[in-house]
Legacy VTK file of the C-alpha trace (Angstrom):
# vtk DataFile Version 3.0
C-alpha trace
ASCII
DATASET POLYDATA
POINTS 47 float
60.970 33.956 -24.412
62.561 33.764 -20.977
61.746 30.701 -18.908
61.587 30.673 -15.134
63.960 28.363 -13.267
61.177 25.900 -12.413
60.284 25.616 -16.095
63.929 25.040 -17.024
64.135 22.324 -14.364
61.011 20.613 -15.688
62.440 20.591 -19.214
65.745 19.211 -17.942
63.912 16.411 -16.104
61.810 15.637 -19.175
64.928 15.336 -21.338
66.487 12.882 -18.851
63.243 10.896 -18.696
62.985 10.662 -22.490
66.667 9.724 -22.811
66.033 6.828 -20.424
62.948 5.699 -22.348
64.884 5.857 -25.615
67.521 3.508 -24.191
65.027 1.014 -22.751
62.379 0.657 -25.428
63.130 0.013 -29.111
65.336 3.057 -29.790
65.502 2.131 -33.470
61.722 2.400 -33.853
60.661 5.311 -31.636
62.427 8.480 -30.514
61.086 10.466 -27.605
62.235 14.068 -27.264
61.267 17.523 -26.048
60.381 20.339 -28.439
60.058 23.997 -27.594
57.928 25.185 -30.485
55.422 23.959 -33.049
57.792 24.433 -35.990
60.349 22.070 -34.454
57.620 19.512 -33.781
56.581 19.575 -37.429
60.217 19.137 -38.543
60.500 15.994 -36.426
57.158 14.582 -37.539
57.865 15.099 -41.240
61.345 14.056 -40.965
LINES 1 48
47 0 1 2 3 4 5 6 7 8 9 10 11 12 13 14 15 16 17 18 19 20 21 22 23 24 25 26 27 28 29 30 31 32 33 34 35 36 37 38 39 40 41 42 43 44 45 46
């Protein structure tokens, strides 16, 4: 799947946002991240 530039920019911004949240709020208890498909989401949830 090919993403448009605006979509790539949104994902890049989301990653930076989640990295900042991870540093500020209990990084040992919660990890925020971006996934690009359902399979990856399930890996993280089970994991």
